[in-house]
C-alpha positions in Angstrom: -9.3 22.9 -31.3 -5.9 23.9 -32.7 -6.1 27.2 -30.7 -6.7 25.3 -27.5 -3.7 23.1 -28.3 -1.6 26.1 -28.9 -2.5 27.6 -25.6 -1.8 24.3 -23.8 1.6 24.1 -25.4 2.3 27.8 -24.5 1.3 27.2 -20.8 3.3 24.0 -20.6 6.3 25.7 -21.9 6.0 28.2 -19.0 5.8 25.3 -16.5 2.1 25.5 -15.9 0.6 22.1 -15.2 -2.2 20.7 -17.3 -4.2 17.5 -17.1 -2.1 16.0 -19.9 1.1 16.4 -17.9 1.4 13.6 -15.4 5.0 14.0 -14.3 6.9 17.1 -13.1 10.1 15.8 -14.8 8.3 15.7 -18.2 7.1 19.3 -17.7 10.6 20.5 -16.7 12.3 18.8 -19.7 9.8 20.3 -22.1 10.2 23.8 -20.6 14.0 23.6 -21.0 13.7 22.6 -24.6 11.8 25.7 -25.6 13.5 29.0 -25.4 12.1 32.4 -24.7 11.7 33.5 -28.3 9.6 30.4 -29.1 7.2 31.3 -26.3 6.7 34.7 -27.9 6.0 33.1 -31.3 3.3 31.0 -29.8 1.7 34.0 -28.1 1.9 35.9 -31.4 0.3 32.9 -33.2 -2.6 33.0 -30.8 -2.8 36.8 -31.0 -3.4 36.5 -34.7 -7.0 35.7 -33.8 -7.4 39.2 -32.4 -9.1 41.9 -34.5 -7.4 45.3 -34.4 -10.4 47.4 -35.1 -10.2 49.9 -32.3 -13.4 51.6 -31.1 -13.3 55.4 -31.4 -15.5 55.8 -28.3 -13.5 55.4 -25.2 -16.6 54.5 -23.2 -17.4 51.6 -25.6 -13.9 49.9 -25.7 -13.2 46.2 -26.1 -10.4 43.8 -25.3 -9.0 41.9 -28.3 -8.9 38.2 -27.5 -8.1 34.8 -29.1 -11.7 34.2 -30.2 -12.7 37.8 -31.0 -13.5 41.0 -29.1 -14.6 41.0 -25.4 -16.8 43.8 -24.2 -15.6 46.1 -21.4 -18.3 47.3 -19.0 -18.1 50.8 -17.6 -19.2 50.2 -14.0 -18.6 53.7 -12.6 -18.4 56.7 -14.9 -17.4 59.2 -12.2 -14.3 57.2 -11.2 -13.6 55.6 -14.6 -13.9 52.1 -13.3 -14.3 49.2 -15.7 -14.9 45.4 -15.6 -14.2 42.7 -18.1 -14.8 39.0 -18.1 -12.2 36.9 -20.0 -14.2 33.8 -21.1 -11.2 31.4 -21.5 -7.5 31.0 -21.2 -5.6 33.2 -23.6 -3.9 36.5 -24.4 -6.0 39.7 -24.3 -5.2 43.3 -25.2 -7.1 46.5 -24.5 -6.1 48.5 -27.5 -7.4 51.8 -26.2 -4.9 51.8 -23.3 -2.2 49.2 -24.3 -2.9 47.1 -21.2 -2.7 43.4 -21.8 -3.2 40.1 -19.9 -2.3 36.4 -20.3 -4.8 34.3 -18.3 -4.7 30.6 -17.4 -8.5 30.3 -17.2 -11.6 32.4 -17.2 -11.4 35.4 -15.0 -13.0 38.7 -14.1 -10.7 41.7 -14.1 -11.6 45.2 -12.7 -9.6 48.2 -13.8 -9.5 51.8 -12.7 -7.2 54.7 -13.7 -4.9 56.4 -11.2 -3.0 59.6 -11.0 0.8 59.5 -10.4 0.8 63.0 -8.9 -1.5 61.9 -6.1 0.8 59.1 -5.0 4.4 59.4 -6.2 5.4 62.5 -4.2 4.6 60.7 -0.9 7.3 58.1 -1.6 9.8 60.1 -3.6 13.4 59.3 -2.6 15.7 62.3 -2.8 18.8 60.3 -3.7 17.2 58.9 -6.9 15.5 60.3 -10.0 12.1 59.0 -11.0 10.6 59.2 -14.4 7.0 58.2 -15.0 7.0 55.8 -17.9 3.3 54.9 -18.5 -0.2 55.0 -17.1 -1.2 54.1 -13.6 -3.8 51.3 -13.2 -5.7 50.0 -10.2 -6.2 46.3 -11.1 -8.0 43.4 -9.3 -8.9 40.0 -10.5 -11.1 37.1 -9.5 -9.8 34.5 -9.1 -6.3 36.1 -8.8 -4.5 32.9 -9.6 -6.1 32.8 -13.0 -3.9 35.8 -14.2 -0.5 34.6 -15.4 0.9 37.9 -16.8 0.0 41.6 -16.8 1.4 43.7 -19.7 1.8 47.2 -18.4 2.2 49.8 -21.2 5.1 52.2 -21.3 6.2 55.0 -23.6 10.0 54.7 -23.3 11.8 54.2 -26.6 14.1 51.2 -26.4 15.2 51.5 -30.1 17.2 54.6 -29.2 19.5 52.5 -27.0 20.0 55.1 -24.2 18.0 53.2 -21.6 19.1 50.3 -19.5 16.4 47.6 -19.0 17.3 47.4 -15.3 16.0 50.9 -14.8 12.4 49.7 -15.4 10.4 49.1 -12.2 6.8 48.3 -11.4 5.6 50.5 -8.7 2.8 49.2 -6.4 1.0 51.7 -4.2 -0.3 49.9 -1.1 -1.2 50.7 2.5 2.5 50.5 3.5 3.5 52.9 0.7 5.3 52.4 -2.6 6.6 48.9 -3.2 8.9 48.3 -6.1 9.3 45.2 -8.3 11.5 44.4 -11.3 9.4 43.3 -14.3 10.0 39.8 -15.7 10.9 41.3 -19.1 10.6 44.6 -21.0 9.2 44.8 -24.5 9.1 47.8 -26.9 5.6 48.9 -25.8 5.0 47.1 -22.4 6.7 45.5 -19.4 5.6 42.1 -18.2 4.6 41.3 -14.6 4.4 37.5 -14.0 2.3 35.8 -11.4 1.2 39.3 -10.3 0.0 40.7 -7.0 -2.8 43.2 -7.5 -2.8 46.9 -6.6 -2.5 50.4 -8.0 0.5 49.9 -10.3 2.4 51.4 -13.2 5.9 51.6 -14.8 8.6 53.9 -13.4 12.1 54.5 -14.7 14.7 54.9 -11.9 17.9 56.7 -12.9 20.9 57.2 -10.6 21.1 60.7 -9.0 23.5 63.0 -10.8 23.2 61.1 -14.1 22.5 63.4 -16.9 20.8 61.5 -19.7 18.6 62.2 -22.6 15.7 59.7 -22.4 13.9 59.1 -25.6 10.2 58.5 -25.5 7.5 57.8 -28.0 5.2 60.8 -28.2 1.9 62.0 -29.7 0.9 65.3 -31.4 -2.8 66.1 -30.9 -4.3 68.9 -33.0 -7.8 70.3 -32.5 -9.7 73.2 -34.1 -12.5 75.3 -32.8 -14.8 76.9 -35.5 -16.2 80.4 -35.0 -18.0 82.7 -37.4 -15.0 84.9 -38.0 -12.1 82.8 -36.9 -10.8 79.3 -36.6 -8.7 78.5 -33.5 -6.2 75.6 -33.3 -4.8 73.9 -30.2 -1.6 71.7 -30.6 -0.4 69.4 -27.9 2.9 67.5 -27.7 2.6 64.7 -25.0 4.0 61.3 -24.2 2.2 58.4 -25.9 -0.1 57.6 -23.0 -3.7 56.6 -23.9 -5.0 58.1 -20.6 -3.5 61.5 -21.4 -5.0 61.4 -24.9 -8.4 60.6 -23.4 -8.2 63.4 -20.8 -7.3 65.9 -23.6 -10.1 64.6 -25.8 -12.6 65.0 -23.0 -11.4 68.5 -22.2 -11.5 69.6 -25.8 -14.9 68.1 -26.4 -16.3 70.2 -23.5 -15.5 73.2 -25.7 -16.5 71.7 -29.0 -12.9 71.0 -30.2 -12.6 68.6 -33.1 -9.5 66.5 -33.4 -7.7 66.4 -36.8 -6.1 63.2 -37.8 -2.3 63.6 -37.8 0.7 61.3 -37.5 2.9 61.1 -34.4 6.5 62.4 -34.6 8.6 60.2 -36.9 11.4 59.6 -34.4 11.4 59.3 -30.6 11.7 62.6 -28.9 13.7 63.6 -25.8 11.9 63.8 -22.5 12.3 67.2 -20.9 13.5 68.8 -24.2 11.9 72.0 -25.7 10.4 72.0 -29.2 9.4 75.0 -31.4 6.0 75.3 -33.1 5.8 77.2 -36.3 3.4 77.5 -39.3 3.7 78.6 -43.0 1.2 81.4 -42.7 3.4 83.2 -40.1 0.4 83.3 -37.7 1.1 84.2 -34.0 1.6 81.1 -31.9 1.2 81.2 -28.1 3.4 79.8 -26.7 5.9 79.0 -29.5 7.9 76.6 -27.2 6.5 73.3 -25.9 8.3 71.2 -23.3 7.9 67.5 -23.7 7.1 66.4 -20.1 4.7 64.2 -18.2 1.6 65.5 -16.4 -1.0 63.2 -14.9 -4.3 62.9 -16.9 -6.2 65.0 -14.3 -3.8 67.9 -14.7 -4.0 70.7 -17.3 -1.9 69.7 -20.3 0.2 72.4 -22.0 -0.6 73.3 -25.6 0.1 76.0 -28.3 -2.7 77.9 -29.9 -3.1 80.1 -33.0 -5.9 81.7 -35.0 -6.2 81.2 -38.7 -9.1 83.6 -39.7 -11.4 82.2 -42.4 -8.9 79.5 -43.3 -8.9 80.1 -47.1 -5.5 78.6 -47.8 -3.7 75.4 -46.5 -1.5 75.9 -43.5 1.6 73.8 -42.8 2.4 73.3 -39.1 5.8 72.2 -38.0 7.6 71.2 -34.8 11.4 71.5 -34.6 13.9 70.6 -31.9 14.9 73.8 -30.2 18.5 72.6 -29.4 19.4 71.1 -32.8 16.9 72.9 -35.1 15.9 69.6 -36.7 12.4 69.0 -38.0 10.6 66.4 -35.9 7.0 66.7 -37.1 4.8 68.5 -39.7 1.3 68.4 -41.0 -0.8 70.3 -43.6 -4.3 71.5 -42.7 -6.5 72.3 -45.7 -9.8 74.1 -45.7 -11.5 70.9 -46.7 -10.3 69.2 -43.6 -12.2 71.7 -41.5 -15.3 71.3 -43.7 -15.3 67.5 -43.5 -14.5 67.5 -39.8 -17.5 69.7 -39.2 -19.9 67.4 -41.1 -18.9 63.9 -40.3 -16.5 61.6 -38.3 -13.8 59.8 -40.3 -14.6 56.2 -41.3 -12.7 53.3 -39.8 -9.6 52.4 -41.8 -9.2 49.3 -43.8 -5.9 47.3 -43.6 -4.7 48.8 -46.8 -5.6 52.4 -45.7 -3.8 51.7 -42.4 -0.6 50.7 -44.1 -0.7 53.8 -46.4 -1.4 56.2 -43.5 1.4 54.7 -41.4 4.0 53.9 -44.0 6.7 56.1 -42.5 6.1 54.7 -39.0 6.2 51.1 -40.4 9.4 51.9 -42.2 11.0 53.0 -39.0 9.5 50.5 -36.5 8.8 47.1 -38.1 11.1 44.5 -36.5 12.1 41.0 -37.7 10.6 40.6 -41.2 11.3 36.9 -41.7 7.8 35.8 -40.6 6.1 38.6 -42.6 8.1 37.7 -45.8 7.1 34.0 -45.3 3.4 35.0 -45.0 3.6 37.2 -48.2 5.3 34.5 -50.1 2.8 31.8 -48.9 0.0 34.2 -50.0 1.7 34.7 -53.4 2.0 38.4 -52.8 5.8 38.1 -53.2 7.8 35.8 -55.4 11.0 34.0 -54.2 13.1 36.6 -56.1 11.3 39.5 -54.5 11.7 38.1 -51.1 15.4 37.7 -51.6 15.7 41.3 -52.8 14.2 42.5 -49.5 16.5 40.2 -47.5 19.6 41.5 -49.3 19.0 45.1 -48.1 21.8 46.0 -45.6 19.8 47.7 -42.8 16.5 46.9 -41.0 14.9 50.2 -42.2 16.1 49.7 -45.8 14.5 46.2 -45.7 11.2 47.7 -44.5 11.3 50.4 -47.2 12.0 47.9 -49.9 9.1 45.6 -48.7 6.6 48.4 -48.3 7.4 49.9 -51.7 7.2 46.5 -53.4 3.8 45.6 -51.8 2.2 49.0 -52.4 2.8 48.7 -56.1 0.8 45.5 -56.1 -2.4 47.3 -54.9 -4.8 47.3 -52.0 -5.3 43.5 -51.8 -1.6 43.0 -51.3 -1.5 45.7 -48.7 -4.4 43.9 -46.9 -2.3 40.7 -46.7 0.7 42.7 -45.4 -1.5 44.3 -42.7 -2.8 41.0 -41.5 0.7 39.6 -41.3 2.1 42.6 -39.4 -1.0 42.4 -37.0 -0.1 38.8 -36.3 3.6 39.2 -36.0 3.7 42.5 -34.1 0.3 43.2 -32.6 1.5 45.8 -30.2 3.0 47.9 -33.0 -0.4 47.9 -34.8 -2.2 48.7 -31.6 0.2 51.6 -30.9 -0.2 53.1 -34.4 -4.0 52.7 -34.2 -4.0 54.6 -30.9 -2.4 57.6 -32.5 -5.4 58.1 -34.7 -8.1 57.6 -32.1 
């Protein structure tokens, strides 16, 4: 009952009529009294009901909803078409893709994946520069009016501060061509389309012609190995953080029995269009040594570096450095035991404590406003008042994050589980993003 009340309050704050609102004036006054940040707090409160246990099988994915997981039906495997029935009003997130919805009432949504390369060139305007900023989805809904918001995922890094929000556009591909629309708002991992029309749609970044900018994006490193009797071959990809690209690469590697190793994404956002150098501690030949961070549609061949490691008797450290500045942006260590374990079994799903430990560097860099998290930890008696104040006294956001994570980790796995639940509630898109990296 409390969940329903929360949703009614959220919808009334957005000006959506309910049976309990008898006068338009009353609705208007209540909407004016609640600011934008409070709406987000209510959505986050409802999103706390969602479970962030992402399925590893892309064909058996689920939406995360206010009352649990909602199954997604694969209706056409050849065209990657899916259907999902949202049973009630609420906020839903497809963790495998980053696509989200806010619905006013029960609705059936049908989703297919599109290719930018098949559509964008037809409408490309020569006096402007276009940058693909996320996946392309073909979305329809019944009834259409039940969908209040669509959250379209993007991989542009806002924390770097080199992107103007006004550059974000929602591109609709219709019979008359490409139609552009400004999103209602842009969040770190998605852009919001309110009261949407339905079409083939995705996020583009439009940059004025002649403007030379370094656009920072979140990216993924995907590393696979192929076992042979006398040699072990590795493939290393550096791509934008696009779930559909990862799926396409996984599918292609699986065709040739490639096994994905679990690795972390680059620590910091990387520059779109920049070149990065791949190296390893064993001085093995790498072809090619340079990788350009660029966007290619999921249906296209994605570039990768490959090298052979023989019988793999010693650990190998693999690194990626920025070609221009020479700075280290990513590294991992592959041990012989990793190959042996990968050949015998799939990795188990992570607990909340394991999730925090595996992503501690990412959480240090990316966690946002900690006030709600600190309150949760104090209420759960994980932190004392003095410990909470010590975190709050740190001068920078990252130093606060580092202090908090260090403090909680010393208290053991039960404390880390509480921290995980709080971050999942307060910043569900961050948790979803980090989980996607290890799919």
